[in-house]
Phi, psi and omega in degrees: 000142177218146180290151179249071177051050175057040176285118177241158181218143177242131174243157180258114175267173178301325183269341181157171179290144181229128179260127178242191184226151174272136183223164169253132177284169178298341179263005176087010177273139175279136175210169181246136182238132174234115186243151175069024181287125181286135176245356179207163176298151175304126182278062184236169178061231182295341180266000175300133181071358182269167175298145177302145177247143179303144180289147178283154177292155175228157179251327174290159179288124175279127182281102180253031177268352181239153183287148171281169178287152174274162177291148175284132180197191177300130184273068178267195187305320183285350180265004187293342185267355180297133168275328178202150177238151180200154170294332176280071190243004188280074180229166175220164178243143179235132177232127180212152181266332188218117182278338182227064182283158174294326176232132181297146185268150173301154184242135174236124179254121182265130171253115183293152178272193180127014177059028181066012181250327183208176179124169179193183183257029184308124180297331182300329181258323189231045184287168187265358194308308187283326179296324181292344175300336185263017174058054175241169169256122184257128177237135173237141189234146170260152175211159181294144183240168175056216182297325180295334182255340191225003175295135178226123179239122186284010179276110182301336181290337178274340177052055175236081190285340177095169177057034177298328178297319178291322179292330173298315179300315181298322177296319178296323178298317178297320180297314179298315178303322183278337189237347191293340176299328177297341180253012180088010183263154180263111181285358173260002180224076186242130174244131178257132181212166181173200178213157177060267184289000000 
């Protein structure tokens, strides 16, 4: 992938405007990349270990030209490409060839593996270059890992119900269904795929 002389594009999502960048794939195709787009409130403070909450709307343009942080987890082999990790990791990446197609494109949502302990959406491992040849919209999502995503304590007073990481994934799917048309995607034609987790 290579930048095209700082070509940027802004799309309007349900929650606010998002700025992405134009790129060339390794195969020479032009596409648009939006990275680190938040799909839920940061799961920090009182929201730590809790079910994900819908993100608040924003009015300023969100800069999605740089990657968002990956989830904190076991720092194993698949995390070597992370530039940064954070509890504030509920973000996704969108890659598309056509923002205003005559016909909306099918959508593929990638869930990274790692046994719910590690992993990320690093382009170096899971980039969109070859998938975009088939005229799809490719989405990769982050979700909470390890104890932050899967701790469950049966004491009702603590309100730590568990499986927050899976609920993060469901929240990301809802975001895609509500917003993917802004990226040229068909919200009635979504395939979810991944590995391991």
